[in-house]
N, C-alpha and C positions, 0 to 999 in steps of 0.2 A: 832414397835418402840413405846416407851412410854415416854412422857414428863410430869413431874409434875410441876404445877404452884401454888404457894402459895402466898396468899394475904399478903402484907407487911404494910397495913394501907392505908387509903384514897383510891387513885386510883393506888397505886403501887403494882406490882407483881414481883415475881422472879420465873423463870422457870429453871428446871434442867432436862436434858435428859440423855441418855445412856453415853454420853461422860463425864459427871460429871461436866461440866463447867456451872456455873450459869449465867443467863442472866437477868438483871434487866430491867423492863419496868415500865413506868409511863405515865399518861396522861399529857397534857399541862395544864396550868392554866385555859384556856378556858373551859376545861372539868372537872375541879375540882381537877386536879393533881398538883404536885409540880415540874414536869419536871425533876425528879431525875433519869431518865432512858430513854432509847430509846422508842419511841412509837411503838406499834405493826406494824403499816404500814411502818415505817422505817425499822424494822427488816425483814418485808416481802421483801422489795427491796434489803436489804443486803443479805438475804438468796438466792434470785434469782441470784444476781451478784456472790455470793460465789459459788453457785452450778455450774453455767456455767463456772466460772473461774477455778474451780477444773477440770471440764471436759476438757476445752481447754488446760490446762497445762499437763494433762495426755496424751492427744492426741499428743501434741507437745513435749513430754518428751525428745525425742532424740535431739531436737533442743533448749532446754532451755538454753544451754550455749551461744547461739547467741542472747538471749533476755536480755536486761538490766532492763526493767521494764514493768509491765502490770498494768494498772489502768482501772477499769470498773466503769463508771458513770451510775447510774440507775436513769432515770427521769420518774416519774409516773404522769399521768393525772387522776384525780379522778372525779367521779360524784358530782354534786352539792347537790343532795338530798340524804337522808339516805336510805340505808347504802352507805356511800361514798367510794365505792369500786373503784379500778383502772379500767379504761376503756382502757388505752393504757400505755405501758411501753416501753421506748426506752433505750437500752443498748448501750453505747458508749465505745468501747474498744480502749484505748490509749496505744499503744505498741511502745516501743523503742528498737531497736536492728537491727541486720543484718539477716533478715529473709524475704523471698519473701512474698508479701501480699497474694498470692493464698494459701499458706500453712495456714496462720492464718484464712483466710476466710473459708477454708475447715474445720478447727478445730471448728470454731464457728458454722458452719452449722451442723456438726456431733453432737456437744453438743446440739444444738437446736432440731434437728430431732430425735436423738437416745438416748441421755444420761441424759439430765437435767430433773430430776423428778420434780423440783420446777416449771419450766416453764410449764410443762405438767399438773401441778395441778392447774394452774391459768386460769381464764376465760378471762383475759385481752388480748388484741392484743399486741404482743411483736415484736418490730422491732430492727434491729441491725445496727450499724455503726462502721467503723474501721478508726482510725487515726493512721497511721504508721509513726514514726519519725516526728511528727508534721504536716503531710499532710494527708488530708482525702482521703481514697481509696474507690471509688465507685465500687460496685459489679454489 
């Protein structure tokens, strides 16, 4: 895979990968940017949530008609010192629908253990929570 990232001025960059969709990035004002794009760390969390979200929906493909919505909230904790990398990331799956929690947990576990290349590429500790129809389901 190849992604090309081109400087747009000041701290702004635009990346384009094989999909052809451009992604704009910028630093916040605290780092000399104008905040005209997502920060790279935001995109990292979004990439993680998107990766496991795709895996979960592929695993649950036969049951997607029973799901009204899936929202994945990614909460990252970063080091105080540079480089301010993530030390822990919590993914909260908020699912609404008529599907047993064990099926969703199984899909999350399979995504985590077998399929999600983004989570496998990170050093951070990653934990998972499930909220099904507004109620937290503890595994």
